[in-house]
C-alpha positions as CSV (number, residue, x, y, z in Angstrom):
1,M,2.4,16.5,-10.8
2,Q,-1.3,17.1,-11.2
3,P,-3.7,17.9,-8.4
4,G,-5.3,14.7,-7.1
5,L,-2.4,12.3,-7.5
6,S,-1.7,10.2,-4.5
7,R,1.4,11.0,-2.5
8,R,2.6,7.4,-2.9
9,T,2.9,7.1,-6.7
10,C,3.8,9.7,-9.3
11,L,5.1,8.2,-12.6
12,L,7.2,10.7,-14.5
13,A,8.5,10.0,-18.0
14,L,12.3,9.8,-18.4
15,P,13.4,12.4,-20.9
16,A,15.7,11.6,-23.8
17,G,19.4,12.0,-22.9
18,L,19.3,11.3,-19.2
19,G,20.5,7.8,-19.9
20,L,19.1,5.8,-16.9
21,G,16.7,3.0,-17.2
22,G,28.2,35.4,-0.1
23,W,25.9,34.4,2.9
24,A,25.1,31.1,4.3
25,A,22.3,30.2,6.6
26,P,21.1,26.9,8.2
27,A,18.6,24.8,6.2
28,R,16.2,22.1,7.4
29,A,17.4,19.5,4.9
30,G,18.7,16.2,6.0
31,G,20.9,15.0,3.2
32,Q,21.2,12.4,0.6
33,L,23.2,9.3,1.7
34,E,26.2,8.2,-0.4
35,E,25.5,4.8,-1.8
36,P,27.5,2.6,-4.2
37,L,26.6,3.2,-7.8
38,A,27.0,0.8,-10.7
39,D,29.4,2.0,-13.3
40,S,26.6,2.4,-15.9
41,V,24.6,4.5,-13.5
42,R,27.5,6.7,-12.5
43,S,28.3,7.2,-16.2
44,A,24.8,8.1,-17.0
45,L,24.6,10.6,-14.1
46,R,27.9,12.1,-15.1
47,A,26.7,12.6,-18.7
48,A,23.5,14.2,-17.5
49,I,25.5,16.6,-15.2
50,A,28.2,17.4,-17.8
51,Y,25.8,18.6,-20.5
52,S,26.9,22.2,-20.9
53,A,24.2,23.9,-22.9
54,P,22.9,27.1,-21.3
55,P,19.4,27.0,-19.8
56,E,17.7,28.4,-22.9
57,S,14.5,26.5,-23.5
58,E,13.3,25.8,-27.0
59,F,9.6,25.8,-27.9
60,R,8.0,24.1,-30.8
61,T,4.9,26.3,-30.9
62,T,4.1,29.9,-30.1
63,E,1.5,28.7,-27.6
64,A,4.2,26.7,-25.8
65,R,6.4,29.7,-25.5
66,L,3.4,31.8,-24.3
67,Q,2.7,29.2,-21.6
68,Y,6.3,29.4,-20.4
69,L,6.1,33.2,-20.3
70,R,2.9,33.2,-18.4
71,W,4.4,30.8,-15.9
72,R,7.4,33.0,-15.4
73,I,5.2,36.0,-14.7
74,R,3.0,34.1,-12.2
75,M,5.9,32.5,-10.4
76,G,7.9,35.7,-10.4
77,A,5.1,37.6,-8.7
78,R,4.9,34.9,-6.0
79,L,8.7,34.8,-5.5
80,T,9.2,38.6,-5.2
81,R,9.0,38.6,-1.4
82,R,11.4,35.6,-1.1
83,M,13.7,36.7,-3.9
84,P,13.5,40.5,-4.4
85,D,16.3,41.0,-6.9
86,L,14.7,40.9,-10.4
87,Q,17.7,39.6,-12.2
88,E,18.3,36.8,-9.7
89,R,14.6,35.9,-9.8
90,D,14.5,35.8,-13.6
91,E,17.7,33.7,-13.8
92,F,16.3,31.3,-11.2
93,L,13.0,30.8,-12.8
94,Q,14.5,30.3,-16.3
95,T,16.8,27.7,-14.9
96,V,14.0,25.9,-12.9
97,W,11.9,25.6,-16.1
98,Y,14.9,24.3,-18.1
99,E,16.3,21.8,-15.6
100,A,12.9,20.5,-14.5
101,T,11.8,20.0,-18.1
102,R,15.1,18.4,-19.0
103,A,14.8,15.9,-16.1
104,G,11.1,15.2,-16.7
105,L,10.0,16.7,-13.4
106,D,7.0,18.9,-12.5
107,K,8.1,22.5,-12.0
108,S,5.8,22.9,-9.0
109,L,7.5,19.9,-7.4
110,V,10.9,21.4,-7.9
111,L,9.7,24.7,-6.4
112,G,8.1,22.9,-3.5
113,L,11.3,21.0,-2.8
114,I,13.4,24.2,-2.9
115,Q,11.0,25.9,-0.6
116,V,11.3,23.1,2.0
117,E,15.0,22.5,1.5
118,S,16.5,26.1,1.4
119,A,13.6,28.6,1.5
120,F,15.0,29.9,-1.8
121,R,18.4,30.8,-0.4
122,R,21.1,30.2,-3.0
123,R,23.9,29.9,-0.4
124,A,22.0,27.9,2.2
125,I,24.0,25.2,4.0
126,S,22.4,22.5,6.2
127,Q,23.9,21.1,9.4
128,V,25.2,18.1,7.5
129,G,26.7,20.2,4.7
130,A,24.1,20.1,2.0
131,R,24.4,23.2,-0.3
132,G,22.4,25.6,-2.3
133,Y,18.8,25.9,-3.4
134,M,18.2,22.1,-3.7
135,Q,20.6,21.2,-0.8
136,V,22.9,18.9,-2.7
137,M,25.4,16.9,-0.6
138,P,29.0,17.7,-1.5
139,F,29.8,14.0,-2.2
140,W,27.8,14.2,-5.4
141,A,30.4,16.7,-6.8
142,R,33.1,14.1,-6.3
143,V,31.0,11.1,-7.5
144,I,29.5,12.6,-10.7
145,G,30.8,16.1,-11.0
146,D,34.1,18.0,-11.2
147,G,34.9,17.5,-7.6
148,D,34.5,21.1,-6.5
149,P,31.6,21.4,-4.0
150,G,31.9,25.2,-4.2
151,N,30.2,25.0,-7.6
152,L,27.0,23.8,-5.9
153,F,26.3,27.4,-5.0
154,V,26.1,28.2,-8.8
155,T,22.4,28.4,-9.7
156,Q,22.4,26.2,-12.8
157,T,24.9,23.7,-11.3
158,N,22.8,23.3,-8.2
159,L,19.5,22.9,-10.0
160,R,21.1,20.5,-12.5
161,F,22.4,18.3,-9.7
162,G,19.2,18.5,-7.7
163,C,16.9,17.6,-10.6
164,V,19.2,14.8,-11.9
165,I,19.5,13.3,-8.4
166,L,15.7,13.4,-7.8
167,R,15.1,11.8,-11.2
168,H,17.7,9.1,-10.2
169,Y,15.8,8.4,-7.0
170,L,12.5,8.3,-8.7
171,E,13.8,5.6,-11.0
172,R,15.3,3.7,-8.1
173,E,11.9,3.8,-6.4
174,R,10.0,2.8,-9.6
175,G,8.1,6.1,-9.8
176,D,7.1,6.3,-6.1
177,L,7.4,10.0,-5.3
178,F,6.9,9.5,-1.6
179,L,9.9,7.2,-1.3
180,A,12.0,9.1,-3.8
181,L,11.6,12.3,-1.8
182,G,12.5,10.5,1.4
183,R,15.6,9.2,-0.2
184,Y,16.5,12.7,-1.4
185,N,16.3,13.9,2.1
186,G,18.0,10.9,3.7
187,S,14.7,9.9,5.5
188,R,13.3,7.2,3.3
189,G,10.1,5.7,4.6
190,R,9.3,8.5,7.0
191,A,6.5,10.9,6.3
192,P,7.4,14.4,7.5
193,Y,9.7,15.4,4.7
194,P,7.7,14.1,1.7
195,D,4.5,15.5,3.2
196,A,6.2,18.9,3.6
197,V,7.4,18.9,0.0
198,L,4.1,17.7,-1.4
199,G,2.2,20.3,0.6
200,A,4.5,23.0,-0.7
201,T,4.1,21.6,-4.3
202,R,0.3,22.0,-4.0
203,Q,0.7,25.6,-2.9
204,W,2.7,26.3,-6.0
205,E,0.2,24.5,-8.2
206,L,-2.8,26.3,-6.7
207,G,-1.1,29.8,-6.5
208,S,-1.1,30.0,-2.7
209,A,2.6,29.9,-2.2
């Protein structure tokens, strides 16, 4: 998402392949609501989740790779206080880039959502049971995953689910980011949660996070 876009509408392109037209702490997330899914939607989401390639981004040009490396350095410096372990931080940022790109989402948006949802705590659990960085509800593991909610604490699994689910909600809301974020949190139509995520997103865009 670029600076200046309204909070109400943010059209993001659907990437090829997605198919669709040790410690736990409380988190502030609400939680996605389980809704009936058409068989075609469920199949597409399952396929997007099941794709097993490791989070190794490929770059068509040297400049594209340099852009990625510069992003990792900048974001790593900002994340040091929240995530002091270098290996964990590098794995996290590599995965954010890969999964956000794969789902056609802005990286700053994903970071902003994670900041609001879990404050970058991998094993965060909300009062309603949402898990991990992106606070994914356990029912998603049953509906489109392997059925094991414990896997939602795995970095790539959690970010894969979170990004695919947010993309799904964006499509359901016809690109309206405000409504999609509300649906992600289980508070569709109410402003506090989308406003918090969009505010955090701007901080990551502007370098003030």
